[in-house]
C-alpha positions as a Markdown table, in Angstrom:
| # | Residue | x | y | z |
|---|---|---|---|---|
| 1 | Met | -77.5 | -12.2 | 70.7 |
| 2 | His | -78.4 | -15.4 | 68.4 |
| 3 | Pro | -80.0 | -18.1 | 70.7 |
| 4 | Leu | -77.5 | -20.7 | 69.2 |
| 5 | Leu | -74.7 | -18.4 | 70.8 |
| 6 | Ser | -76.8 | -18.2 | 73.5 |
| 7 | Arg | -76.8 | -21.3 | 74.6 |
| 8 | Leu | -73.1 | -21.2 | 73.6 |
| 9 | Arg | -72.3 | -18.9 | 75.6 |
| 10 | Ala | -74.3 | -20.7 | 78.6 |
| 11 | Asp | -72.4 | -23.5 | 78.5 |
| 12 | Val | -69.1 | -22.3 | 79.0 |
| 13 | Glu | -70.1 | -20.7 | 82.1 |
| 14 | Ala | -71.8 | -23.5 | 83.6 |
| 15 | Arg | -68.2 | -24.6 | 83.0 |
| 16 | Arg | -66.9 | -22.0 | 84.9 |
| 17 | Ala | -68.8 | -22.0 | 88.2 |
| 18 | Ala | -68.5 | -25.5 | 88.2 |
| 19 | Gly | -64.8 | -24.9 | 89.2 |
| 20 | Leu | -64.1 | -26.8 | 84.9 |
| 21 | Gly | -62.9 | -23.1 | 83.4 |
| 22 | Arg | -59.7 | -23.7 | 80.8 |
| 23 | Glu | -57.6 | -21.4 | 79.3 |
| 24 | Leu | -55.1 | -20.9 | 77.3 |
| 25 | Leu | -51.7 | -19.6 | 78.4 |
| 26 | Ala | -49.6 | -17.3 | 76.1 |
| 27 | Val | -46.2 | -19.7 | 76.5 |
| 28 | Ser | -43.2 | -17.2 | 74.9 |
| 29 | Glu | -39.9 | -19.3 | 75.0 |
| 30 | His | -39.1 | -22.9 | 76.3 |
| 31 | Arg | -35.9 | -23.1 | 77.1 |
| 32 | Gly | -34.8 | -26.2 | 79.1 |
| 33 | Val | -36.6 | -27.3 | 81.4 |
| 34 | Tyr | -38.5 | -23.8 | 82.1 |
| 35 | Ala | -41.3 | -22.6 | 79.8 |
| 36 | Met | -41.7 | -18.8 | 79.2 |
| 37 | Val | -45.7 | -18.0 | 80.7 |
| 38 | Glu | -46.1 | -14.4 | 80.9 |
| 39 | Arg | -43.3 | -13.6 | 81.3 |
| 40 | Gln | -42.6 | -15.6 | 83.7 |
| 41 | Asp | -40.1 | -18.6 | 83.8 |
| 42 | Leu | -42.3 | -21.6 | 85.2 |
| 43 | Leu | -40.1 | -24.9 | 85.8 |
| 44 | Asp | -41.9 | -26.8 | 83.8 |
| 45 | Phe | -43.4 | -30.2 | 84.5 |
| 46 | Ser | -46.5 | -29.9 | 81.8 |
| 47 | Ser | -44.6 | -31.1 | 78.6 |
| 48 | Asn | -44.3 | -34.5 | 77.0 |
| 49 | Asp | -40.8 | -34.1 | 75.8 |
| 50 | Phe | -40.0 | -37.2 | 76.9 |
| 51 | Leu | -36.3 | -37.5 | 76.0 |
| 52 | Gly | -36.6 | -33.5 | 75.1 |
| 53 | Leu | -35.4 | -33.9 | 71.9 |
| 54 | Ala | -38.3 | -31.2 | 70.6 |
| 55 | Gln | -35.1 | -28.8 | 72.0 |
| 56 | Asp | -32.0 | -30.5 | 70.6 |
| 57 | Arg | -29.9 | -28.1 | 69.8 |
| 58 | Asp | -29.0 | -30.3 | 66.6 |
| 59 | Met | -32.2 | -31.2 | 65.4 |
| 60 | Arg | -33.1 | -27.9 | 65.8 |
| 61 | Ala | -30.7 | -27.1 | 63.0 |
| 62 | His | -31.8 | -30.5 | 61.0 |
| 63 | Leu | -34.7 | -29.1 | 60.4 |
| 64 | Ala | -33.8 | -25.7 | 60.1 |
| 65 | Asp | -31.6 | -26.7 | 57.1 |
| 66 | Leu | -34.6 | -29.1 | 55.8 |
| 67 | Cys | -36.6 | -26.4 | 55.9 |
| 68 | Arg | -34.5 | -23.6 | 54.2 |
| 69 | Leu | -33.9 | -26.4 | 51.4 |
| 70 | Gln | -37.2 | -28.1 | 50.7 |
| 71 | Gly | -39.9 | -24.9 | 51.8 |
| 72 | Cys | -42.7 | -24.9 | 54.7 |
| 73 | Gly | -45.3 | -27.1 | 53.4 |
| 74 | Ser | -46.3 | -29.7 | 51.1 |
| 75 | Gly | -49.0 | -27.5 | 49.2 |
| 76 | Ser | -51.4 | -30.7 | 49.0 |
| 77 | Ser | -53.4 | -34.2 | 50.1 |
| 78 | Arg | -51.5 | -37.8 | 50.6 |
| 79 | Leu | -52.9 | -38.7 | 47.2 |
| 80 | Val | -52.0 | -36.0 | 45.2 |
| 81 | Thr | -48.7 | -34.4 | 45.2 |
| 82 | Gly | -47.8 | -34.4 | 49.4 |
| 83 | Thr | -46.8 | -38.3 | 49.8 |
| 84 | Ala | -42.9 | -36.9 | 49.9 |
| 85 | Ala | -40.1 | -39.9 | 49.7 |
| 86 | Ser | -38.6 | -39.0 | 52.8 |
| 87 | Thr | -42.2 | -40.0 | 54.2 |
| 88 | Leu | -42.9 | -43.3 | 52.9 |
| 89 | Ala | -39.1 | -44.5 | 54.3 |
| 90 | Ala | -40.2 | -43.1 | 57.4 |
| 91 | Glu | -42.9 | -45.3 | 57.4 |
| 92 | Lys | -40.6 | -47.9 | 56.5 |
| 93 | Ala | -38.6 | -47.6 | 59.1 |
| 94 | Leu | -40.9 | -46.6 | 61.8 |
| 95 | Ala | -43.3 | -50.9 | 60.7 |
| 96 | Ala | -38.8 | -52.6 | 60.9 |
| 97 | His | -38.3 | -50.4 | 64.3 |
| 98 | Phe | -41.7 | -51.8 | 66.1 |
| 99 | Gly | -42.1 | -55.2 | 64.3 |
| 100 | Tyr | -45.4 | -54.1 | 62.4 |
| 101 | Glu | -45.2 | -55.2 | 58.8 |
| 102 | Ser | -46.6 | -51.2 | 57.9 |
| 103 | Cys | -47.3 | -48.0 | 58.9 |
| 104 | Leu | -48.8 | -45.0 | 58.2 |
| 105 | Ile | -47.6 | -41.3 | 59.1 |
| 106 | Leu | -51.0 | -39.2 | 59.5 |
| 107 | Gly | -50.9 | -35.4 | 61.1 |
| 108 | Ser | -51.8 | -35.8 | 64.8 |
| 109 | Gly | -52.6 | -38.8 | 67.0 |
| 110 | Phe | -56.6 | -37.7 | 67.6 |
| 111 | Leu | -56.6 | -37.7 | 63.9 |
| 112 | Ala | -54.9 | -41.1 | 63.8 |
| 113 | Asn | -57.8 | -43.2 | 66.1 |
| 114 | Leu | -59.9 | -41.0 | 65.0 |
| 115 | Thr | -59.0 | -42.4 | 61.2 |
| 116 | Leu | -57.9 | -46.1 | 62.0 |
| 117 | Leu | -61.5 | -46.6 | 63.9 |
| 118 | Ala | -63.9 | -45.1 | 62.3 |
| 119 | Thr | -62.7 | -46.7 | 59.2 |
| 120 | Ile | -61.1 | -50.9 | 59.6 |
| 121 | Phe | -64.6 | -51.0 | 62.1 |
| 122 | Asn | -68.3 | -50.8 | 61.6 |
| 123 | Asp | -72.3 | -51.2 | 62.7 |
| 124 | Lys | -71.3 | -55.2 | 62.3 |
| 125 | Asp | -68.5 | -55.2 | 65.1 |
| 126 | Thr | -68.8 | -55.5 | 68.2 |
| 127 | Leu | -66.0 | -53.6 | 70.0 |
| 128 | Ala | -64.6 | -53.4 | 73.8 |
| 129 | Leu | -63.0 | -50.6 | 75.3 |
| 130 | Asp | -60.8 | -49.3 | 78.4 |
| 131 | Lys | -63.1 | -47.1 | 80.5 |
| 132 | Arg | -60.3 | -44.7 | 81.0 |
| 133 | Ala | -59.6 | -44.8 | 76.9 |
| 134 | His | -58.5 | -41.5 | 75.3 |
| 135 | Ala | -61.4 | -39.4 | 73.8 |
| 136 | Ser | -59.8 | -39.7 | 70.7 |
| 137 | Thr | -60.7 | -43.3 | 71.2 |
| 138 | Val | -63.9 | -43.0 | 71.9 |
| 139 | Ala | -64.6 | -40.0 | 69.3 |
| 140 | Gly | -63.1 | -43.4 | 66.5 |
| 141 | Ala | -65.4 | -45.9 | 68.4 |
| 142 | Arg | -68.9 | -43.8 | 67.9 |
| 143 | His | -68.1 | -42.9 | 63.8 |
| 144 | Ser | -67.4 | -46.0 | 64.1 |
| 145 | Arg | -71.0 | -47.3 | 65.0 |
| 146 | Ala | -70.2 | -50.4 | 65.9 |
| 147 | Ala | -71.6 | -51.7 | 69.3 |
| 148 | Phe | -69.0 | -51.3 | 71.8 |
| 149 | His | -68.9 | -52.3 | 76.1 |
| 150 | Thr | -66.5 | -50.2 | 78.3 |
| 151 | Phe | -64.6 | -52.3 | 80.8 |
| 152 | Arg | -63.3 | -51.2 | 84.9 |
| 153 | His | -59.8 | -49.2 | 84.1 |
| 154 | Asn | -57.6 | -52.1 | 83.7 |
| 155 | Arg | -59.6 | -54.8 | 85.1 |
| 156 | Met | -58.5 | -57.7 | 82.5 |
| 157 | Asp | -61.4 | -59.5 | 85.0 |
| 158 | His | -64.1 | -57.1 | 83.8 |
| 159 | Leu | -63.2 | -57.2 | 79.9 |
| 160 | Glu | -62.8 | -61.8 | 80.6 |
| 161 | Lys | -66.8 | -60.9 | 81.2 |
| 162 | Ile | -67.3 | -58.7 | 78.7 |
| 163 | Leu | -65.9 | -61.0 | 76.0 |
| 164 | Arg | -68.0 | -64.3 | 77.5 |
| 165 | Ala | -71.4 | -62.5 | 76.4 |
| 166 | His | -70.8 | -60.6 | 73.4 |
| 167 | Pro | -69.1 | -61.7 | 70.2 |
| 168 | Val | -66.5 | -58.6 | 70.1 |
| 169 | Gln | -64.3 | -58.1 | 67.2 |
| 170 | Ala | -61.7 | -56.4 | 68.5 |
| 171 | Val | -60.2 | -55.0 | 72.3 |
| 172 | Leu | -58.9 | -50.9 | 72.7 |
| 173 | Thr | -56.9 | -50.1 | 75.3 |
| 174 | Glu | -53.1 | -47.8 | 75.8 |
| 175 | Ser | -49.1 | -48.6 | 77.1 |
| 176 | Leu | -49.6 | -45.9 | 79.4 |
| 177 | Phe | -52.0 | -44.5 | 80.1 |
| 178 | Ser | -52.0 | -40.2 | 79.5 |
| 179 | Met | -54.1 | -39.6 | 83.0 |
| 180 | Asp | -53.0 | -42.4 | 85.4 |
| 181 | Gly | -49.3 | -42.8 | 84.0 |
| 182 | Asp | -51.0 | -46.5 | 85.0 |
| 183 | Ser | -50.9 | -49.7 | 82.2 |
| 184 | Pro | -53.0 | -52.9 | 81.4 |
| 185 | Asp | -51.2 | -56.6 | 82.8 |
| 186 | Phe | -50.2 | -57.1 | 79.0 |
| 187 | Gly | -49.7 | -61.2 | 79.8 |
| 188 | Ala | -53.5 | -61.9 | 80.9 |
| 189 | Leu | -54.3 | -59.2 | 77.6 |
| 190 | Arg | -52.2 | -61.7 | 75.8 |
| 191 | Arg | -53.9 | -65.1 | 77.6 |
| 192 | Leu | -57.5 | -63.9 | 76.7 |
| 193 | Lys | -56.6 | -62.3 | 73.1 |
| 194 | Glu | -55.4 | -66.5 | 72.5 |
| 195 | Glu | -58.0 | -67.3 | 73.7 |
| 196 | Phe | -61.3 | -65.3 | 72.5 |
| 197 | Gly | -59.1 | -64.4 | 69.1 |
| 198 | Phe | -60.1 | -60.8 | 68.6 |
| 199 | Leu | -57.6 | -58.2 | 67.2 |
| 200 | Cys | -55.8 | -56.0 | 70.1 |
| 201 | Val | -55.3 | -51.8 | 68.9 |
| 202 | Val | -53.1 | -50.2 | 71.7 |
| 203 | Asp | -52.4 | -47.0 | 71.9 |
| 204 | Glu | -48.6 | -46.0 | 72.3 |
| 205 | Ala | -48.9 | -42.6 | 72.4 |
| 206 | His | -47.1 | -42.2 | 75.3 |
| 207 | Ala | -45.1 | -45.1 | 75.8 |
| 208 | Phe | -43.4 | -45.2 | 72.7 |
| 209 | Gly | -40.1 | -43.5 | 72.7 |
| 210 | Ala | -39.5 | -43.7 | 76.3 |
| 211 | Leu | -40.7 | -47.3 | 77.4 |
| 212 | Gly | -39.4 | -50.6 | 76.2 |
| 213 | Asp | -35.9 | -51.9 | 74.8 |
| 214 | Gly | -35.5 | -49.4 | 72.2 |
| 215 | Gly | -38.2 | -47.6 | 72.8 |
| 216 | Arg | -40.2 | -49.6 | 71.4 |
| 217 | Gly | -43.3 | -49.6 | 73.9 |
| 218 | Leu | -44.9 | -52.6 | 76.6 |
| 219 | Ala | -47.2 | -54.0 | 73.7 |
| 220 | Pro | -45.1 | -55.8 | 71.1 |
| 221 | Gly | -46.3 | -59.3 | 70.5 |
| 222 | Val | -49.4 | -58.6 | 72.4 |
| 223 | Ala | -50.7 | -54.7 | 70.4 |
| 224 | Asp | -51.9 | -55.6 | 66.0 |
| 225 | Val | -52.6 | -52.0 | 65.3 |
| 226 | Ala | -50.6 | -49.2 | 67.8 |
| 227 | Val | -50.7 | -46.0 | 67.1 |
| 228 | Gly | -48.2 | -43.9 | 67.7 |
| 229 | Thr | -47.3 | -40.7 | 67.9 |
| 230 | Leu | -44.4 | -38.6 | 66.8 |
| 231 | Gly | -44.8 | -35.3 | 69.5 |
| 232 | Lys | -44.1 | -37.1 | 72.9 |
| 233 | Ala | -40.8 | -38.3 | 73.2 |
| 234 | Phe | -40.2 | -38.4 | 69.6 |
| 235 | Gly | -40.2 | -34.3 | 70.0 |
| 236 | Leu | -41.9 | -33.8 | 66.8 |
| 237 | Phe | -45.4 | -33.4 | 65.3 |
| 238 | Gly | -48.1 | -36.1 | 63.7 |
| 239 | Ala | -48.5 | -39.7 | 64.4 |
| 240 | Phe | -48.4 | -42.8 | 63.3 |
| 241 | Ile | -50.5 | -46.1 | 62.8 |
| 242 | Leu | -48.5 | -49.3 | 62.7 |
| 243 | Cys | -50.2 | -52.4 | 61.7 |
| 244 | Pro | -50.9 | -55.4 | 58.7 |
| 245 | Glu | -50.8 | -54.0 | 55.1 |
| 246 | Ala | -54.4 | -54.2 | 54.6 |
| 247 | Val | -55.1 | -52.1 | 57.2 |
| 248 | Arg | -52.9 | -49.7 | 55.8 |
| 249 | Asp | -54.2 | -50.2 | 52.7 |
| 250 | His | -57.9 | -50.1 | 53.8 |
| 251 | Leu | -57.4 | -46.5 | 55.4 |
| 252 | Val | -55.5 | -45.7 | 52.5 |
| 253 | His | -58.4 | -46.3 | 50.6 |
| 254 | Phe | -61.4 | -45.1 | 52.4 |
| 255 | Gly | -59.4 | -43.5 | 55.5 |
| 256 | Gln | -61.7 | -39.4 | 55.0 |
| 257 | Gly | -59.1 | -38.1 | 58.2 |
| 258 | Phe | -55.5 | -39.6 | 56.0 |
| 259 | Ile | -57.1 | -38.9 | 51.8 |
| 260 | Tyr | -58.7 | -35.5 | 53.8 |
| 261 | Thr | -56.4 | -33.5 | 54.0 |
| 262 | Thr | -52.7 | -31.4 | 54.1 |
| 263 | Ala | -50.5 | -34.0 | 54.2 |
| 264 | Leu | -47.4 | -32.9 | 55.8 |
| 265 | Pro | -44.4 | -30.3 | 55.3 |
| 266 | Pro | -42.2 | -32.5 | 52.8 |
| 267 | Trp | -38.8 | -32.5 | 55.4 |
| 268 | His | -40.7 | -34.4 | 58.1 |
| 269 | Gly | -40.1 | -38.2 | 56.7 |
| 270 | Asp | -36.5 | -36.5 | 57.3 |
| 271 | Met | -37.5 | -35.4 | 60.8 |
| 272 | Val | -38.6 | -38.3 | 61.7 |
| 273 | Leu | -36.0 | -40.7 | 60.3 |
| 274 | Ala | -33.3 | -38.4 | 62.2 |
| 275 | Met | -35.4 | -39.2 | 65.1 |
| 276 | Leu | -35.9 | -42.6 | 65.3 |
| 277 | Glu | -31.5 | -42.6 | 65.4 |
| 278 | Arg | -32.0 | -40.6 | 68.4 |
| 279 | Val | -34.9 | -42.3 | 70.4 |
| 280 | Ala | -33.7 | -45.8 | 69.1 |
| 281 | Ala | -29.6 | -45.2 | 70.9 |
| 282 | Ala | -31.3 | -43.5 | 73.8 |
| 283 | Asp | -31.3 | -46.8 | 76.2 |
| 284 | Glu | -29.7 | -45.2 | 78.6 |
| 285 | Val | -32.1 | -42.1 | 78.9 |
| 286 | Arg | -34.7 | -44.5 | 79.1 |
| 287 | Glu | -32.7 | -45.6 | 82.3 |
| 288 | Gly | -32.6 | -42.3 | 83.6 |
| 289 | Leu | -35.8 | -41.3 | 82.9 |
| 290 | Arg | -36.9 | -45.0 | 85.3 |
| 291 | Arg | -35.6 | -44.4 | 88.3 |
| 292 | Leu | -36.1 | -40.7 | 88.2 |
| 293 | Gly | -39.8 | -41.6 | 88.3 |
| 294 | Asp | -39.1 | -43.9 | 90.4 |
| 295 | Glu | -37.3 | -41.2 | 93.0 |
| 296 | Ala | -40.4 | -38.7 | 92.0 |
| 297 | Arg | -42.9 | -41.7 | 93.5 |
| 298 | Thr | -41.1 | -41.1 | 97.4 |
| 299 | Thr | -40.7 | -38.1 | 97.4 |
| 300 | Leu | -43.9 | -36.5 | 96.2 |
| 301 | Gly | -45.6 | -39.2 | 98.4 |
| 302 | Asp | -44.6 | -37.9 | 100.4 |
| 303 | Val | -47.1 | -34.5 | 99.7 |
| 304 | Leu | -49.6 | -36.1 | 98.6 |
| 305 | Pro | -51.5 | -39.4 | 97.2 |
| 306 | Val | -49.6 | -40.5 | 93.6 |
| 307 | Arg | -50.2 | -42.7 | 91.1 |
| 308 | Gly | -48.6 | -43.6 | 87.8 |
| 309 | Glu | -45.5 | -45.9 | 86.5 |
| 310 | Ala | -43.8 | -45.1 | 84.8 |
| 311 | His | -42.8 | -40.8 | 84.0 |
| 312 | Ile | -45.9 | -39.5 | 84.2 |
| 313 | Leu | -47.3 | -38.7 | 87.9 |
| 314 | Ala | -51.3 | -38.3 | 89.3 |
| 315 | Leu | -50.8 | -36.4 | 92.2 |
| 316 | Glu | -54.8 | -36.8 | 94.3 |
| 317 | Val | -57.2 | -33.3 | 94.4 |
| 318 | Gly | -60.7 | -34.5 | 94.4 |
| 319 | Asp | -61.9 | -31.5 | 94.1 |
| 320 | Glu | -61.8 | -29.9 | 90.6 |
| 321 | Ala | -62.3 | -26.0 | 92.5 |
| 322 | Arg | -58.9 | -27.3 | 94.7 |
| 323 | Cys | -57.1 | -28.2 | 92.2 |
| 324 | Ala | -57.1 | -25.2 | 90.1 |
| 325 | Arg | -56.1 | -23.4 | 92.8 |
| 326 | Leu | -53.1 | -25.3 | 93.1 |
| 327 | Ala | -52.1 | -25.8 | 89.9 |
| 328 | Ala | -52.3 | -21.5 | 90.1 |
| 329 | Ala | -50.9 | -21.7 | 93.3 |
| 330 | Leu | -47.6 | -23.4 | 92.3 |
| 331 | Arg | -47.3 | -21.0 | 88.7 |
| 332 | Asn | -47.0 | -18.2 | 91.5 |
| 333 | Arg | -44.1 | -19.9 | 92.7 |
| 334 | Gly | -42.3 | -20.5 | 89.5 |
| 335 | Val | -43.8 | -24.1 | 88.6 |
| 336 | Leu | -45.9 | -25.4 | 86.1 |
| 337 | Ala | -47.9 | -29.2 | 85.8 |
| 338 | Phe | -51.3 | -29.6 | 84.6 |
| 339 | Ala | -54.9 | -29.4 | 87.1 |
| 340 | Ala | -56.7 | -32.5 | 84.7 |
| 341 | Arg | -60.5 | -32.1 | 85.6 |
| 342 | Tyr | -63.5 | -33.0 | 84.0 |
| 343 | Pro | -64.5 | -33.5 | 81.5 |
| 344 | Thr | -60.6 | -35.0 | 81.0 |
| 345 | Val | -60.9 | -37.3 | 83.9 |
| 346 | Pro | -64.3 | -38.3 | 85.9 |
| 347 | Leu | -65.8 | -36.0 | 88.6 |
| 348 | Gly | -64.6 | -35.6 | 91.5 |
| 349 | Gln | -61.1 | -36.9 | 90.8 |
| 350 | Ala | -59.5 | -34.0 | 89.9 |
| 351 | Ile | -55.5 | -34.7 | 89.3 |
| 352 | Leu | -51.7 | -32.7 | 89.1 |
| 353 | Arg | -50.5 | -33.9 | 86.8 |
| 354 | Val | -46.4 | -34.0 | 86.9 |
| 355 | Asn | -45.0 | -35.1 | 83.5 |
| 356 | Leu | -41.0 | -36.0 | 83.5 |
| 357 | Thr | -38.7 | -35.6 | 80.8 |
| 358 | Ala | -34.4 | -36.1 | 80.4 |
| 359 | Leu | -34.4 | -32.6 | 81.2 |
| 360 | His | -35.3 | -33.0 | 85.1 |
| 361 | Thr | -33.3 | -34.1 | 87.3 |
| 362 | Arg | -33.7 | -34.9 | 91.6 |
| 363 | Glu | -33.5 | -31.2 | 91.9 |
| 364 | Tyr | -36.2 | -29.9 | 90.1 |
| 365 | Val | -38.8 | -32.3 | 91.6 |
| 366 | Arg | -37.7 | -31.8 | 95.0 |
| 367 | Lys | -38.1 | -27.6 | 94.2 |
| 368 | Leu | -41.2 | -29.6 | 92.7 |
| 369 | Arg | -42.0 | -30.8 | 96.4 |
| 370 | Asp | -41.7 | -27.5 | 98.3 |
| 371 | Ala | -44.2 | -25.5 | 96.4 |
| 372 | Leu | -46.6 | -28.3 | 96.7 |
| 373 | Val | -45.7 | -28.2 | 100.2 |
| 374 | Ala | -46.6 | -23.8 | 100.8 |
| 375 | Ser | -49.1 | -24.1 | 98.1 |
| 376 | Leu | -50.8 | -26.7 | 100.6 |
| 377 | Gly | -50.1 | -25.1 | 103.6 |
| 378 | Asp | -51.5 | -21.5 | 101.7 |
| 379 | Glu | -54.8 | -23.4 | 102.2 |
| 380 | Ala | -54.5 | -24.0 | 105.8 |
């Protein structure tokens, strides 16, 4: 074996030996709150389909009609012939709904954060980012070649110390953290922004569509630039950057992750418009999801310590190997929950992440609790 391949294999074996191995679960079907995994129906608490739109019957039919009419793929990049008229219409509609000057749609959330940060910042800039920021944010900051400092998770007092010690051009954070399920104090962040004059960039991937009036997230009036995904509450795929026109224009001219990739399918913009209409009208659904989150925190908190302020709950386990065993035991009892381990979360702080959606009910949460109690009982 080539030495490089030997090194790669050794890296993976070391991860597995530390209880950090990763596997791809073969999912053959999603049906309501259930996922068919290896011929077993599992009650799914791992999906980001927060409003249930990914499986909506009307949206599925609309997509099928659009695909039959417009074809499967765009055939080129956005700067050649890959920008459909509906894509431009969708970008304008997203900007208007969320209250921003302009918008740019890209292929994924990771690509959006990476392209945004690596393009608009350079080695003359200094950034401050939350220590728990998503891997795509960290990658974008590193690729930008800007100097950056991390502040303790959601600690505005620590951020203030950094701001007083360094000439920070931008602060990067999230509105709802994907693993902790918590949020910054946006009132305090606004006050710091007014005092220090930094640009505020907020990843609203897990909040847009699911939180706020009209699904507008948690950072209106604070974020100068916001990144949203179309693969979570919007039930589709792709991502979007909400920003001043100057940022959009710069990304179109210099953003490698936008320029040098095939555009999304020609019907994608039409689907975004249809999904946006549903998202905007879903305040009642969002309220139901909020109430379910409150109840689930109490129900599951009697079994394991729970973090999370909205529809994402982190059940604290700690040990990585134990967390993986609990996730496997839950699957054996018909429940699917994600075992988040290092490096997704800090070492020794493994969690079972529970994602609640509009398709879940109290009964399903009780089934999760019962399966968790039984799985923990097996350890005794």
